[in-house]
N, C-alpha and C positions, 0 to 999 in steps of 0.2 A: 380830580387829582390823579396823576400818573402813579402807579404802584411801582414797587421795586421790581427790577427785571430778573431777580433771582428766585428760583423755586427750591424747595427743600423736600426731600423724601427719603425713600429707602431703595437701595440698588444692590443687585448681585454683581459681583466682580469676577466670578469664576464658576465652574460647573458644580461646586459644592452647593450652590443655590442659596447660600446664607445671605440674608439681606442686612445691610448696614447703612448708617446715615450717609446721605449723598446730596450735594447741592449742585445746581446747574443753571445756566442762563436760559430764560424763557425765549422762545422765538419772538422776533420783533412783530408787534401787532400791525397788521395791514388794515386797509379800509373795510374789508369784508369779514374781519375777524372779531371774535368776542374773547374776553378773558374771563375765566370763571374760578371761583374759589371752590375747591373740591370738598364736598360734604360727606359723601359715601363712595366706596368703591368695592365691588364684589371681588372675590378671589375665585378665579376659574382654573380648571385643571390645566389649561394651556399656559397660564402663568407659571405654574409649577414645571411643566415640561420645558418651557423656554429657559427659565433661570438655571435649570439643571442641564441644559443643552441636550435633552433627549432626542431632539429632532436634528441636531447638528447645525442649527442656524443662529445660535445666540451671538449677539453683538454686544459684548460687555463694554462698559457697565450697562446692565439692564434694569430699568425702573419699570416693573410690570404694572398691570392693571388696565382693564378696558371695559369695565362695567361701572361707569362713572356717572354720578349725579352731583351737580354743583349749582352754585348761584352766580349769575352774571354780575361781574363787578365793573367791567368796562366794555364799550362797544366801539367798533370802528365807524368812520363817518358814512360808510355805505350800508351799514347793517340795517335791515328792515324787519327781520323775524323776531328779534329779541330786544329787550330793554334791560337796564340795570335792575337787578333784583329778581329777574325771572329764574325759575328753576329749569335746568336743562339736563339732558342726558347725552353722553358720548359713548359709543360702542366700540366695536373691534377696529374700525378704520377711521382716519381723519382726513384723508385726501384721495382723490382719483382724478383722472384727466378731464372728466366731464364732457368729453367730445367723442369717445369711441361708441360703437354700437351698443355695448352693454350699458354705459352710462346714460345714453340717450333713451334707453328702455327702462330706466330706473333700477338697473342692476349694477350699481356702482361696486357692489361687493365682488363682482367678477371682472372688474377692470384690470387689464394687464399692468397698469401703472398704479395699482392700489398701494397706498401708504398706510400701514397699520399704526395703531395708536401708540404702540411701543415696539422696541426692537426693530426699527426701520429707519428710513431717512427720507426727507423730501428730495425732489429732483436736484436742488442746489447743494445737497449733502448735509443739511441740517438734521441731526438725529432726533428721533421721537422718543419721548419719555412718558410713561403712562401714569395711571391714577394713584399709584402709591406715592403721592406727592401732594403739595398743598395748592398748586395752581396749574392751569392749562390754558394755552392759546389755541384756538381752533377756528377755521372758517365756518361761518354760520350755516352753510349748507350741510355740514356734517354734524350738526347738533339737532336734537329734537326737543320738543316741548314736553315737559312732564305733566300729565293730567293732575288736576288739583286734588282729586279724591284718592290718589294712590300714595301710601306712605313712602317717604323717600328712601328709607333703608331697604324696604322690601321690593322696591321697584328697580333698584340698581341691577340685580342679576337678570332682569328681563331684557336689558340692553345687549346681552349676548345669549344667555341660555334661553330666554324667552323667544327671541326672534329665531334662534337656531331650530326650535321645534315648531313654531308657528308657520314659518315660511314653507317648509316641505309639506306640511299638512295641506296648505292651499295649493301649492304648485302641482302636487300629485293627486289632487282630487280626494284626499283622505279626510277632508273636512265636511263631507256630505253626511247628513244624518242617516243612520242605519248602517254605515260602513263599520267594519270590524278592524280595529287597529291593535297591533301588538307593540308594546313598549319594552325594549330590552334595557334593564337597569332602572334603579329607582333613586338615583343620585340627583345632583343639581339639575341636569337636563331632564332626566326621567320623570321627576315629580311634576315638573312644569308641563311636560308632554301630556301627562294624564289630565291635568287641569284644563289645558287648552282643548284637548280632544273632547272631553266631556262637555265643555261649554259649547262646542260645535254640534253636540248631539250624537257623538260617535260611541260605539261600543268599544270598550278598552280592556285588553288583557295585558297584565304586567308579566314579563318573563324575567325571572331572576334566579340566581344560584342560592339565594338566602331565603329559606322558608319563613324565617322570623319576620320578614317584611310584608307578609300577606295581610296582616291586620291593618297596618298603616295604609297599604295600597287600596284596600277595599273600604275600610271604615272611615279613614281620614280623607283620602284623596278621591274616593268615589269610583275606583276601577270596578269593572263588572266581574272579573275573574283573575285568577293568579295561577301561573304555571311555574313549577320549579324545574329549571332547565336540566338539572342533574337527575331528574326522575324520569326514566324511560317511559313509564306508563303514562305519566301526565303529558309528556311530549307527543307520544303516539296518539293520545286522545285529541290533541289539539291540531293534528296534521290536516292541512288543507282547509283551514277555517278562516284565515285572515286575509283581508284585502291588501293590507300593507303593514310594514313593521318599521318603526324607528329604532335604530340601534344606537344607543347613547353611551356605550361602553368604550372607554379609552384603553383599557387593559387589553393585551393581546388575547384573542380568542378565535375559535373557528366560526365561520359564517354558515357553513353547510347545513347544520341542524336547523337553522332559522329558515332556510329556503323551504324545508319540508312543511313548515307551518302555513305557508302561503297558498292561497287559492291559485287557480290558473290565471296567469297574467298579473299575479300579485307583485308588489314592489317592496324590496328591502332597501332602505335608505340609510346610509352610513352618515352619522353626525359627528363622530369623534375619531380623531386620528390615532391609529395604533402605531406603536414605535417600530414594529417589524412587519414585513410583507406577509400576507395571508395567502393560502392556497385555495383554489376553487376547482371543483369538478364541474365541468361545463354541461355535461349531458343532463343532469337533473334540472338545471336552470333552463336549458333549451327545451326539454320535454314538456315543461309546464308553461313555456312562454313567459318566464319570470324575468324580472328586471332588477339589477343591482344599480342603484343610483347613489350619488353623493349630493350633499347640500352644505353650503357654507353661509350661515347667517342670512342676511337679506339686505336689500337696498334701503336708502333713507326713507322713501315713501312707505315701504313695508314696515319699517321699524315704527314710524309714527302711527300707522294703521294698527299695528299690534298693540301699542300702548292704549289706543282708544278702545280696542276690543277688551283689553285687560281691565280697563276702568269700568266698562259696561258690565262685565261679568265678575267683577271683584276678584281678579286673578293676581296674586302676588306670590313671591317666592318665600319658602321657609328659610329664615336666615338666623344666624347667630352673630350678633354685632360684637366685635372685639376691638381693642386698642392696638395701635401700631407696635407697642411693646411686645405684643403676643403674636405678631404675624409669623415669625419663624416657627413657633409652636403649631400654629394653624397649618402651615405648609407641611410640617411633619405629619400631622393628623391626616391631611389630604393624601399624602404619599402612602399612608398605611391603609387608605381606603375608606376613611370616615367621610362619606360624601352625601349623606341623606339631606343635610342642610347645605345651603350656600353660605360660606363665610362672607361677612360684610365688614369692610374696613371703615371705621368711623374716622372722619377727617380730623386733623390736628393743627394746633398752632405750635410752632417750634422755632427756637433760636438756632443760630447756625451750628452750634456745637451739640444740639440735642436731637433726639429722634422723635418720630411722630407716630402715626396710627395705622392699623389695617384691620 
């Protein structure tokens, strides 16, 4: 039976970022598409930055959400990967050209024609609305299978935060046992970076401005050591010890103190977008043959591989599941820096005049 072509969710309509009830027509299902009922959706800092237009790219109304877990309710006549009832995941993007060099090398995430899951549009102008809603239509290529052993609420953040840390570890050879990795920040990205790195057999040092996070980093997440970045003595003692650093902090901060922690030819990899430009002194980087790199999530093959690895090593996110009635409060908490856990939106059933869940 064909479902209603309307979806219901929450949208921001201006830079205040306040989310309110919003209905919109679903994209017409094609032969390669699946329709899913959204069960859970994580809340990422990029959701917050977008709805508040911190990056200057918001296309209102914005229905955020790109860490989506759902159940397939319909399949197009060409669909081969999924059947009705399957649990699937949708991440940061839902379309690419599939013909450029990046796409052919399983790096759809770097496609020049990338279409993000929300705050974007398809080539024909159809807008994309994200996971803070009850339904989604997507081409089967851009959905992944959720491993049966992973709890749905705790796997949702892996579709963005998980792949965001997994992929650079592999791409830059920082997944080799015995390597020493620094992880800057212990929020949604940071705590998963520690878990994935330890599963690879890597030595991990957490670098944080908050001394109170040391117990969590070492006793709960398994980090090997902890450095308070505001303590000059601790930073000095850690100089030249790390093969690589994953910087997971979205707040504006200086990168130069981090380069001092790297060994010769060490790599500093930026994973979170700061809102303001940062200044670099090039000589300390050149003198150590050091590298500043960026990384943005991963391709579809990488995402599926990451989920399989997570299932094998029992890696999930720390989440707090909330209802959609509380999503604006969660955004305020995220704005104030409460990011140790990943907020997870539980999906909802909603009449046209009612609101739903996050």
